[in-house]
C-alpha positions as CSV (number, residue, x, y, z in Angstrom):
1,M,-191.9,93.5,-179.9
2,T,-194.3,91.8,-182.3
3,Q,-195.2,88.1,-182.2
4,A,-192.7,87.6,-185.0
5,D,-190.0,88.9,-182.7
6,T,-190.5,86.2,-180.0
7,P,-191.1,82.5,-179.7
8,L,-194.8,81.6,-179.9
9,A,-196.7,81.5,-176.6
10,W,-196.8,77.7,-176.5
11,Q,-193.0,77.5,-177.1
12,A,-192.0,79.0,-173.8
13,A,-190.7,75.7,-172.3
14,Q,-188.6,74.9,-175.4
15,W,-187.2,78.5,-175.4
16,Q,-186.3,78.3,-171.7
17,R,-184.5,75.0,-172.2
18,W,-182.5,76.6,-175.0
19,Q,-181.7,79.6,-172.8
20,R,-180.5,77.4,-170.0
21,S,-178.2,75.6,-172.5
22,I,-176.7,78.8,-173.7
23,S,-176.3,80.4,-170.2
24,A,-174.5,77.2,-169.0
25,G,-172.1,77.2,-171.9
26,R,-173.6,74.0,-173.4
27,R,-174.6,75.2,-176.8
28,P,-175.2,72.1,-178.9
29,H,-173.5,71.7,-182.3
30,A,-176.6,70.0,-183.6
31,L,-180.3,70.6,-182.7
32,L,-183.3,68.6,-183.8
33,L,-186.6,70.4,-183.6
34,A,-189.2,67.6,-183.7
35,G,-193.0,67.9,-184.0
36,C,-195.8,67.9,-186.5
37,D,-196.0,70.5,-189.3
38,G,-198.0,73.6,-188.7
39,I,-197.2,74.3,-185.1
40,G,-194.3,76.8,-185.5
41,K,-191.0,74.8,-185.6
42,R,-189.7,77.1,-188.4
43,H,-190.8,80.2,-186.5
44,F,-188.9,79.0,-183.4
45,A,-185.8,78.1,-185.5
46,N,-185.8,81.5,-187.1
47,Y,-185.8,83.2,-183.7
48,L,-183.1,80.9,-182.4
49,I,-181.0,81.6,-185.4
50,A,-181.5,85.3,-185.0
51,G,-180.0,85.0,-181.5
52,L,-177.1,82.9,-182.8
53,L,-176.1,85.4,-185.5
54,C,-176.7,88.5,-183.3
55,E,-173.5,90.4,-182.2
56,S,-175.1,91.4,-178.8
57,P,-177.6,88.7,-177.8
58,Q,-179.4,89.0,-174.5
59,S,-180.3,85.7,-172.8
60,A,-180.0,84.0,-176.3
61,A,-182.4,86.5,-177.8
62,P,-181.3,88.8,-180.7
63,C,-180.9,92.5,-179.9
64,G,-182.5,93.4,-183.3
65,S,-180.3,96.4,-183.9
66,C,-176.7,95.2,-184.5
67,H,-175.1,94.8,-187.9
68,G,-175.6,91.0,-187.7
69,C,-179.3,91.4,-187.1
70,E,-179.6,93.9,-190.0
71,V,-177.8,91.6,-192.4
72,R,-179.9,88.6,-191.3
73,R,-183.2,90.5,-191.8
74,G,-181.9,91.4,-195.3
75,G,-182.0,87.7,-196.1
76,A,-178.4,87.1,-197.2
77,H,-176.4,86.5,-194.1
78,P,-173.0,84.9,-195.2
79,A,-173.0,82.6,-192.1
80,L,-176.4,81.1,-192.7
81,R,-177.3,78.3,-195.1
82,L,-180.8,77.0,-195.7
83,L,-181.1,73.5,-197.1
84,Q,-184.5,72.4,-198.6
85,P,-185.5,70.2,-201.5
86,P,-185.7,72.0,-204.8
87,E,-189.2,72.6,-206.1
88,G,-190.8,69.3,-207.3
89,K,-188.2,67.2,-205.6
90,R,-188.3,65.1,-202.4
91,Q,-184.6,65.1,-201.5
92,I,-182.0,67.7,-200.7
93,P,-179.1,67.4,-203.3
94,V,-175.9,66.1,-201.7
95,D,-174.0,68.9,-203.4
96,E,-175.9,71.5,-201.4
97,V,-175.1,69.6,-198.2
98,R,-171.4,69.5,-199.1
99,A,-171.5,73.3,-199.9
100,A,-172.9,73.9,-196.4
101,I,-170.3,71.8,-194.8
102,D,-167.7,73.7,-196.8
103,M,-169.0,76.9,-195.3
104,F,-168.1,75.6,-191.9
105,S,-164.5,75.2,-192.9
106,R,-164.1,78.8,-194.0
107,S,-163.3,81.7,-191.8
108,A,-166.3,83.6,-190.5
109,M,-167.1,86.7,-192.5
110,L,-169.5,88.2,-190.0
111,G,-169.6,87.1,-186.3
112,D,-168.3,83.9,-184.9
113,T,-171.1,81.4,-185.5
114,K,-172.2,79.6,-188.7
115,V,-175.6,78.1,-189.0
116,C,-177.1,75.5,-191.3
117,L,-180.9,75.0,-191.2
118,I,-182.2,71.8,-192.8
119,E,-185.9,71.5,-193.5
120,P,-187.3,68.9,-193.5
121,A,-184.6,66.6,-192.2
122,E,-186.4,63.7,-193.8
123,A,-185.4,65.0,-197.2
124,L,-181.8,64.0,-196.6
125,G,-180.9,61.1,-198.8
126,V,-178.4,58.4,-197.9
127,A,-175.4,60.3,-199.5
128,S,-176.5,63.5,-197.8
129,C,-176.8,61.8,-194.4
130,N,-173.3,60.3,-194.8
131,A,-171.8,63.7,-195.7
132,L,-173.6,65.3,-192.8
133,L,-172.7,62.6,-190.4
134,K,-169.0,63.3,-190.7
135,T,-169.6,66.9,-189.6
136,L,-171.8,65.8,-186.7
137,E,-169.1,63.4,-185.5
138,E,-166.4,66.1,-185.7
139,P,-168.2,69.4,-185.5
140,P,-166.4,72.7,-185.9
141,G,-166.6,74.7,-182.7
142,D,-168.4,77.6,-184.4
143,A,-171.0,75.5,-186.3
144,V,-174.6,74.9,-185.4
145,I,-176.8,72.6,-187.5
146,I,-180.5,72.8,-187.0
147,L,-182.8,70.1,-188.3
148,L,-186.6,70.3,-188.5
149,S,-188.5,67.1,-188.6
150,A,-192.1,66.0,-188.4
151,S,-191.1,62.4,-188.4
152,P,-187.8,62.1,-186.4
153,S,-188.2,58.3,-186.2
154,A,-187.6,58.3,-190.0
155,L,-184.1,59.8,-189.5
156,L,-181.1,57.6,-189.2
157,P,-180.4,56.7,-185.6
158,T,-176.8,57.9,-186.0
159,I,-178.2,61.3,-187.0
160,R,-180.7,61.5,-184.2
161,S,-178.2,60.4,-181.5
162,R,-175.8,63.3,-182.4
163,C,-178.5,66.0,-182.0
164,Q,-180.0,67.6,-178.9
165,Q,-183.7,67.2,-179.4
166,L,-186.4,69.8,-178.7
167,K,-189.9,68.3,-179.0
168,F,-192.9,70.5,-180.0
169,H,-196.6,69.6,-179.5
170,V,-199.9,70.8,-180.7
171,P,-200.8,73.7,-178.4
172,E,-203.9,74.0,-176.2
173,V,-207.0,75.2,-178.1
174,A,-207.1,78.4,-176.1
175,A,-203.5,79.3,-176.9
176,A,-204.0,78.5,-180.6
177,R,-207.2,80.5,-180.7
178,D,-205.6,83.6,-179.0
179,W,-202.8,83.5,-181.5
180,L,-205.2,83.3,-184.5
181,R,-207.2,86.2,-183.2
182,A,-204.1,88.3,-183.2
183,V,-202.9,87.4,-186.7
184,S,-206.2,87.2,-188.6
185,D,-209.4,89.1,-188.9
186,A,-211.5,86.0,-188.7
187,D,-214.2,85.6,-186.1
188,D,-214.2,82.8,-183.5
189,T,-216.5,80.6,-185.5
190,A,-214.2,80.7,-188.5
191,I,-211.1,80.3,-186.3
192,D,-212.5,77.2,-184.6
193,A,-213.5,75.7,-187.9
194,A,-210.0,76.2,-189.3
195,L,-208.4,74.7,-186.1
196,T,-210.6,71.7,-186.5
197,E,-209.6,71.2,-190.1
198,A,-206.0,71.7,-189.2
199,G,-206.0,69.2,-186.4
200,G,-205.4,72.0,-183.8
201,R,-202.2,73.2,-185.6
202,P,-202.4,77.0,-185.5
203,L,-200.0,78.0,-188.3
204,L,-201.7,75.6,-190.6
205,A,-205.1,76.9,-189.5
206,A,-203.9,80.4,-190.4
207,E,-203.0,79.3,-193.9
208,Y,-206.4,77.7,-194.2
209,L,-208.1,81.0,-193.2
210,S,-206.1,83.1,-195.6
211,A,-206.6,80.7,-198.5
212,G,-210.3,80.0,-197.8
213,I,-209.5,76.3,-197.4
214,V,-212.3,75.7,-194.8
215,E,-215.0,76.7,-197.3
216,L,-213.4,74.7,-200.0
217,R,-213.4,71.6,-197.8
218,K,-217.0,72.1,-197.0
219,S,-217.8,72.1,-200.7
220,W,-215.7,69.0,-201.3
221,D,-217.5,67.3,-198.4
222,A,-220.8,68.1,-200.1
223,D,-219.5,66.7,-203.4
224,W,-218.4,63.5,-201.6
225,E,-221.9,63.1,-200.0
226,Q,-223.4,63.5,-203.5
227,L,-221.1,60.8,-204.8
228,S,-221.8,58.4,-201.9
229,A,-225.5,58.9,-202.4
230,A,-225.2,58.0,-206.1
231,R,-226.3,61.5,-207.2
232,L,-222.9,62.0,-208.8
233,T,-220.8,59.4,-210.7
234,V,-217.1,59.0,-210.3
235,P,-216.2,60.2,-213.9
236,V,-218.3,63.3,-213.5
237,L,-216.9,64.2,-210.2
238,A,-213.3,63.5,-211.3
239,E,-213.8,65.8,-214.3
240,Q,-215.1,68.6,-212.0
241,W,-212.3,68.2,-209.5
242,A,-209.6,67.9,-212.2
243,K,-210.2,71.6,-212.9
244,L,-209.3,72.5,-209.3
245,D,-206.0,73.1,-207.5
246,F,-204.8,69.5,-207.0
247,L,-202.7,69.8,-203.8
248,P,-205.4,71.2,-201.4
249,L,-207.8,68.6,-202.8
250,L,-205.4,65.7,-202.2
251,D,-204.6,67.1,-198.7
252,W,-208.3,67.1,-197.9
253,L,-208.7,63.5,-199.1
254,C,-205.7,62.5,-197.0
255,A,-207.1,64.2,-194.0
256,R,-210.5,62.6,-194.4
257,L,-209.0,59.1,-194.9
258,A,-206.7,59.6,-191.9
259,S,-209.7,60.5,-189.8
260,C,-211.4,57.2,-191.0
261,V,-208.3,55.2,-190.1
262,R,-208.3,56.7,-186.6
263,S,-212.0,56.0,-186.2
264,Q,-211.5,52.4,-187.2
265,A,-208.6,52.0,-184.8
266,L,-210.5,53.4,-181.9
267,G,-213.7,51.5,-182.7
268,G,-215.6,54.6,-183.5
269,A,-218.1,55.2,-186.3
270,M,-217.0,56.7,-189.6
271,P,-219.0,59.5,-191.2
272,P,-222.0,58.1,-193.1
273,S,-220.7,59.2,-196.4
274,W,-217.4,57.3,-195.8
275,T,-218.9,54.0,-194.7
276,A,-217.7,52.2,-197.8
277,L,-214.3,52.1,-196.1
278,Q,-215.6,50.1,-193.2
279,N,-215.2,47.0,-195.2
280,Y,-211.4,47.6,-195.6
281,S,-208.9,46.2,-193.2
282,P,-206.5,48.7,-191.5
283,R,-203.7,47.4,-193.8
284,V,-205.7,48.3,-196.9
285,L,-206.7,51.7,-195.5
286,H,-203.0,52.5,-194.8
287,E,-202.1,51.4,-198.3
288,I,-204.8,53.8,-199.8
289,H,-203.4,56.6,-197.6
290,R,-199.9,55.9,-198.8
291,D,-201.0,55.9,-202.4
292,L,-202.8,59.3,-201.9
293,Q,-199.5,60.7,-200.5
294,Q,-197.7,59.3,-203.5
295,L,-200.2,61.0,-205.8
296,N,-199.6,64.2,-203.9
297,W,-195.9,64.0,-204.6
298,Q,-196.4,63.1,-208.2
299,S,-198.7,66.1,-208.7
300,Q,-195.9,68.3,-207.5
301,S,-193.3,66.6,-209.6
302,F,-195.0,66.2,-212.9
303,A,-196.9,69.2,-214.2
304,N,-198.5,67.2,-217.1
305,A,-199.9,64.4,-215.1
306,N,-203.5,63.5,-216.1
307,K,-205.4,64.7,-213.1
308,R,-208.7,63.4,-214.2
309,L,-207.5,59.8,-214.6
310,Q,-205.7,60.0,-211.3
311,L,-208.7,61.3,-209.5
312,E,-210.9,58.6,-211.1
313,A,-208.6,56.0,-209.8
314,V,-208.6,57.5,-206.3
315,L,-212.4,57.8,-206.2
316,F,-213.0,54.3,-207.5
317,R,-210.7,52.9,-204.8
318,L,-212.3,55.0,-202.1
319,T,-215.8,53.9,-203.1
320,G,-214.7,50.3,-203.2
321,K,-215.1,49.7,-206.9
322,Q,-211.6,49.2,-208.2
323,S,-208.0,49.6,-207.4
324,I,-206.1,52.8,-207.5
325,L,-203.8,53.3,-210.5
326,R,-200.1,53.2,-209.7
327,T,-198.2,55.6,-212.0
């Protein structure tokens, strides 16, 4: 078996808990997989779903060779529905939720179990939550709803209370490093740098390695140091950065700001090039972080957004010279 055929090494406890539920005949009708992004919740969910849709599962694990497993690998299993926000949107349309619920009411076309995977669960709007809640209150016996969430506290209490929850955590560095060695050609120096940038989250670190994000972030750190030392001006840097891929850049800014917020909260020192933020209160820093996240969403939703002006507003705010633009 490859690593893709089993839960990740640091997910053994969660998988054993799931196996105990299945072997005891206590399969939940709703399961909430909770934990930060980039640690493998979706990987775990895929393996769990493979076992649910398998015709001959062994200790909740898929056999890999039955017709159900073959159809699932083909990507079009009739008893599986994936709900995600459409590209450029933040919410899952309520019509898609209702279509998934309708699937539960129909006779099974293959096997006995029907599965709906919702990712992220935070993308369920009020109408979608209300529609889903009715199914959670009176679940069909053959239905399993799996929700993935990085912020379970943001979900309605009535949704959370009707789900069995499995919590996932950032793995130990050694386990994350071993996994990255197996899935990438990077050396340990590059792996450790990627893990540092990814906050210890191995799947996110793997994305950084494959996309060269670590080296990009080093170049942006150098640009920022030039700006803080007044060797670059805000308009010049904004014009340079506006030519780049906006999302990784905003992710980097969010990460650096979040690091500054943590340093301030713990009484630690901020990096020298970010000391302008020391004069801000925690409330203002959180507001800036929120505005950066809003810009991140806007950049995904509006293809024609003026990136240079948006970046100028961000940089002026971060250097303490003027307020961020709200568009």
